[in-house]
LOFIDO-261938 format. One record per atom (N, C-alpha, C): residue number from 1; atom name; x, y, z. Coordinates in nm, 2 decimals, padded with zeros to 4 digits. Layout:
N
<pt><nuba>NUM</nuba><guza>CA</guza><x>X</x><y>Y</y><z>Z</z></pt>
...
***
This chain:
36
<pt><nuba>1</nuba><guza>N</guza><x>-00.09</x><y>-00.31</y><z>00.58</z></pt>
<pt><nuba>1</nuba><guza>CA</guza><x>-00.22</x><y>-00.36</y><z>00.64</z></pt>
<pt><nuba>1</nuba><guza>C</guza><x>-00.33</x><y>-00.28</y><z>00.57</z></pt>
<pt><nuba>2</nuba><guza>N</guza><x>-00.44</x><y>-00.35</y><z>00.54</z></pt>
<pt><nuba>2</nuba><guza>CA</guza><x>-00.55</x><y>-00.28</y><z>00.47</z></pt>
<pt><nuba>2</nuba><guza>C</guza><x>-00.68</x><y>-00.33</y><z>00.53</z></pt>
<pt><nuba>3</nuba><guza>N</guza><x>-00.79</x><y>-00.25</y><z>00.51</z></pt>
<pt><nuba>3</nuba><guza>CA</guza><x>-00.92</x><y>-00.29</y><z>00.56</z></pt>
<pt><nuba>3</nuba><guza>C</guza><x>-01.02</x><y>-00.24</y><z>00.46</z></pt>
<pt><nuba>4</nuba><guza>N</guza><x>-01.13</x><y>-00.31</y><z>00.44</z></pt>
<pt><nuba>4</nuba><guza>CA</guza><x>-01.24</x><y>-00.28</y><z>00.35</z></pt>
<pt><nuba>4</nuba><guza>C</guza><x>-01.37</x><y>-00.31</y><z>00.42</z></pt>
<pt><nuba>5</nuba><guza>N</guza><x>-01.47</x><y>-00.21</y><z>00.41</z></pt>
<pt><nuba>5</nuba><guza>CA</guza><x>-01.60</x><y>-00.23</y><z>00.46</z></pt>
<pt><nuba>5</nuba><guza>C</guza><x>-01.68</x><y>-00.32</y><z>00.37</z></pt>
<pt><nuba>6</nuba><guza>N</guza><x>-01.76</x><y>-00.41</y><z>00.43</z></pt>
<pt><nuba>6</nuba><guza>CA</guza><x>-01.83</x><y>-00.51</y><z>00.35</z></pt>
<pt><nuba>6</nuba><guza>C</guza><x>-01.95</x><y>-00.45</y><z>00.27</z></pt>
<pt><nuba>7</nuba><guza>N</guza><x>-02.01</x><y>-00.35</y><z>00.32</z></pt>
<pt><nuba>7</nuba><guza>CA</guza><x>-02.13</x><y>-00.29</y><z>00.26</z></pt>
<pt><nuba>7</nuba><guza>C</guza><x>-02.10</x><y>-00.16</y><z>00.19</z></pt>
<pt><nuba>8</nuba><guza>N</guza><x>-02.01</x><y>-00.08</y><z>00.23</z></pt>
<pt><nuba>8</nuba><guza>CA</guza><x>-01.98</x><y>00.05</y><z>00.18</z></pt>
<pt><nuba>8</nuba><guza>C</guza><x>-01.85</x><y>00.05</y><z>00.10</z></pt>
<pt><nuba>9</nuba><guza>N</guza><x>-01.84</x><y>00.14</y><z>00.01</z></pt>
<pt><nuba>9</nuba><guza>CA</guza><x>-01.71</x><y>00.16</y><z>-00.07</z></pt>
<pt><nuba>9</nuba><guza>C</guza><x>-01.62</x><y>00.24</y><z>00.02</z></pt>
<pt><nuba>10</nuba><guza>N</guza><x>-01.56</x><y>00.18</y><z>00.12</z></pt>
<pt><nuba>10</nuba><guza>CA</guza><x>-01.47</x><y>00.25</y><z>00.21</z></pt>
<pt><nuba>10</nuba><guza>C</guza><x>-01.35</x><y>00.15</y><z>00.23</z></pt>
<pt><nuba>11</nuba><guza>N</guza><x>-01.23</x><y>00.21</y><z>00.21</z></pt>
<pt><nuba>11</nuba><guza>CA</guza><x>-01.11</x><y>00.13</y><z>00.23</z></pt>
<pt><nuba>11</nuba><guza>C</guza><x>-01.01</x><y>00.21</y><z>00.30</z></pt>
<pt><nuba>12</nuba><guza>N</guza><x>-00.92</x><y>00.14</y><z>00.37</z></pt>
<pt><nuba>12</nuba><guza>CA</guza><x>-00.81</x><y>00.21</y><z>00.44</z></pt>
<pt><nuba>12</nuba><guza>C</guza><x>-00.69</x><y>00.13</y><z>00.43</z></pt>
<pt><nuba>13</nuba><guza>N</guza><x>-00.57</x><y>00.20</y><z>00.43</z></pt>
<pt><nuba>13</nuba><guza>CA</guza><x>-00.44</x><y>00.13</y><z>00.41</z></pt>
<pt><nuba>13</nuba><guza>C</guza><x>-00.34</x><y>00.20</y><z>00.51</z></pt>
<pt><nuba>14</nuba><guza>N</guza><x>-00.26</x><y>00.12</y><z>00.57</z></pt>
<pt><nuba>14</nuba><guza>CA</guza><x>-00.15</x><y>00.17</y><z>00.65</z></pt>
<pt><nuba>14</nuba><guza>C</guza><x>-00.02</x><y>00.11</y><z>00.58</z></pt>
<pt><nuba>15</nuba><guza>N</guza><x>00.07</x><y>00.20</y><z>00.54</z></pt>
<pt><nuba>15</nuba><guza>CA</guza><x>00.19</x><y>00.16</y><z>00.47</z></pt>
<pt><nuba>15</nuba><guza>C</guza><x>00.30</x><y>00.25</y><z>00.52</z></pt>
<pt><nuba>16</nuba><guza>N</guza><x>00.41</x><y>00.19</y><z>00.57</z></pt>
<pt><nuba>16</nuba><guza>CA</guza><x>00.53</x><y>00.26</y><z>00.62</z></pt>
<pt><nuba>16</nuba><guza>C</guza><x>00.63</x><y>00.28</y><z>00.50</z></pt>
<pt><nuba>17</nuba><guza>N</guza><x>00.65</x><y>00.40</y><z>00.47</z></pt>
<pt><nuba>17</nuba><guza>CA</guza><x>00.74</x><y>00.43</y><z>00.35</z></pt>
<pt><nuba>17</nuba><guza>C</guza><x>00.89</x><y>00.42</y><z>00.38</z></pt>
<pt><nuba>18</nuba><guza>N</guza><x>00.93</x><y>00.41</y><z>00.51</z></pt>
<pt><nuba>18</nuba><guza>CA</guza><x>01.07</x><y>00.41</y><z>00.55</z></pt>
<pt><nuba>18</nuba><guza>C</guza><x>01.14</x><y>00.29</y><z>00.48</z></pt>
<pt><nuba>19</nuba><guza>N</guza><x>01.09</x><y>00.17</y><z>00.48</z></pt>
<pt><nuba>19</nuba><guza>CA</guza><x>01.16</x><y>00.06</y><z>00.42</z></pt>
<pt><nuba>19</nuba><guza>C</guza><x>01.18</x><y>00.06</y><z>00.27</z></pt>
<pt><nuba>20</nuba><guza>N</guza><x>01.12</x><y>00.15</y><z>00.20</z></pt>
<pt><nuba>20</nuba><guza>CA</guza><x>01.13</x><y>00.15</y><z>00.05</z></pt>
<pt><nuba>20</nuba><guza>C</guza><x>01.27</x><y>00.16</y><z>00.01</z></pt>
<pt><nuba>21</nuba><guza>N</guza><x>01.35</x><y>00.25</y><z>00.07</z></pt>
<pt><nuba>21</nuba><guza>CA</guza><x>01.49</x><y>00.27</y><z>00.03</z></pt>
<pt><nuba>21</nuba><guza>C</guza><x>01.58</x><y>00.15</y><z>00.07</z></pt>
<pt><nuba>22</nuba><guza>N</guza><x>01.53</x><y>00.08</y><z>00.17</z></pt>
<pt><nuba>22</nuba><guza>CA</guza><x>01.61</x><y>-00.03</y><z>00.23</z></pt>
<pt><nuba>22</nuba><guza>C</guza><x>01.59</x><y>-00.16</y><z>00.16</z></pt>
<pt><nuba>23</nuba><guza>N</guza><x>01.47</x><y>-00.18</y><z>00.10</z></pt>
<pt><nuba>23</nuba><guza>CA</guza><x>01.43</x><y>-00.31</y><z>00.04</z></pt>
<pt><nuba>23</nuba><guza>C</guza><x>01.46</x><y>-00.30</y><z>-00.11</z></pt>
<pt><nuba>24</nuba><guza>N</guza><x>01.51</x><y>-00.41</y><z>-00.17</z></pt>
<pt><nuba>24</nuba><guza>CA</guza><x>01.55</x><y>-00.41</y><z>-00.31</z></pt>
<pt><nuba>24</nuba><guza>C</guza><x>01.43</x><y>-00.38</y><z>-00.40</z></pt>
<pt><nuba>25</nuba><guza>N</guza><x>01.31</x><y>-00.42</y><z>-00.36</z></pt>
<pt><nuba>25</nuba><guza>CA</guza><x>01.19</x><y>-00.40</y><z>-00.45</z></pt>
<pt><nuba>25</nuba><guza>C</guza><x>01.09</x><y>-00.30</y><z>-00.39</z></pt>
<pt><nuba>26</nuba><guza>N</guza><x>01.14</x><y>-00.22</y><z>-00.30</z></pt>
<pt><nuba>26</nuba><guza>CA</guza><x>01.05</x><y>-00.12</y><z>-00.24</z></pt>
<pt><nuba>26</nuba><guza>C</guza><x>00.98</x><y>-00.02</y><z>-00.33</z></pt>
<pt><nuba>27</nuba><guza>N</guza><x>01.06</x><y>00.03</y><z>-00.42</z></pt>
<pt><nuba>27</nuba><guza>CA</guza><x>01.00</x><y>00.13</y><z>-00.52</z></pt>
<pt><nuba>27</nuba><guza>C</guza><x>00.90</x><y>00.07</y><z>-00.61</z></pt>
<pt><nuba>28</nuba><guza>N</guza><x>00.93</x><y>-00.06</y><z>-00.65</z></pt>
<pt><nuba>28</nuba><guza>CA</guza><x>00.83</x><y>-00.13</y><z>-00.74</z></pt>
<pt><nuba>28</nuba><guza>C</guza><x>00.70</x><y>-00.16</y><z>-00.67</z></pt>
<pt><nuba>29</nuba><guza>N</guza><x>00.71</x><y>-00.19</y><z>-00.54</z></pt>
<pt><nuba>29</nuba><guza>CA</guza><x>00.59</x><y>-00.21</y><z>-00.46</z></pt>
<pt><nuba>29</nuba><guza>C</guza><x>00.50</x><y>-00.09</y><z>-00.45</z></pt>
<pt><nuba>30</nuba><guza>N</guza><x>00.57</x><y>00.03</y><z>-00.43</z></pt>
<pt><nuba>30</nuba><guza>CA</guza><x>00.50</x><y>00.15</y><z>-00.42</z></pt>
<pt><nuba>30</nuba><guza>C</guza><x>00.44</x><y>00.19</y><z>-00.56</z></pt>
<pt><nuba>31</nuba><guza>N</guza><x>00.51</x><y>00.17</y><z>-00.67</z></pt>
<pt><nuba>31</nuba><guza>CA</guza><x>00.46</x><y>00.20</y><z>-00.80</z></pt>
<pt><nuba>31</nuba><guza>C</guza><x>00.34</x><y>00.11</y><z>-00.83</z></pt>
<pt><nuba>32</nuba><guza>N</guza><x>00.35</x><y>-00.02</y><z>-00.80</z></pt>
<pt><nuba>32</nuba><guza>CA</guza><x>00.23</x><y>-00.11</y><z>-00.82</z></pt>
<pt><nuba>32</nuba><guza>C</guza><x>00.11</x><y>-00.06</y><z>-00.75</z></pt>
<pt><nuba>33</nuba><guza>N</guza><x>00.13</x><y>-00.02</y><z>-00.62</z></pt>
<pt><nuba>33</nuba><guza>CA</guza><x>00.01</x><y>00.03</y><z>-00.55</z></pt>
<pt><nuba>33</nuba><guza>C</guza><x>-00.05</x><y>00.15</y><z>-00.61</z></pt>
<pt><nuba>34</nuba><guza>N</guza><x>00.03</x><y>00.24</y><z>-00.65</z></pt>
<pt><nuba>34</nuba><guza>CA</guza><x>-00.02</x><y>00.37</y><z>-00.71</z></pt>
<pt><nuba>34</nuba><guza>C</guza><x>-00.09</x><y>00.35</y><z>-00.84</z></pt>
<pt><nuba>35</nuba><guza>N</guza><x>-00.06</x><y>00.24</y><z>-00.91</z></pt>
<pt><nuba>35</nuba><guza>CA</guza><x>-00.13</x><y>00.21</y><z>-01.03</z></pt>
<pt><nuba>35</nuba><guza>C</guza><x>-00.26</x><y>00.13</y><z>-01.01</z></pt>
<pt><nuba>36</nuba><guza>N</guza><x>-00.30</x><y>00.10</y><z>-00.89</z></pt>
<pt><nuba>36</nuba><guza>CA</guza><x>-00.43</x><y>00.03</y><z>-00.87</z></pt>
<pt><nuba>36</nuba><guza>C</guza><x>-00.54</x><y>00.12</y><z>-00.90</z></pt>
***
């Protein structure tokens, strides 16, 4: 889940890391996010 303010450069993100090891593409999702 993410949120972004319309006027200010403020963003927030909620991400649960627990499923990364359980999901087949979990690590790729995390790598893609860190490259943003």
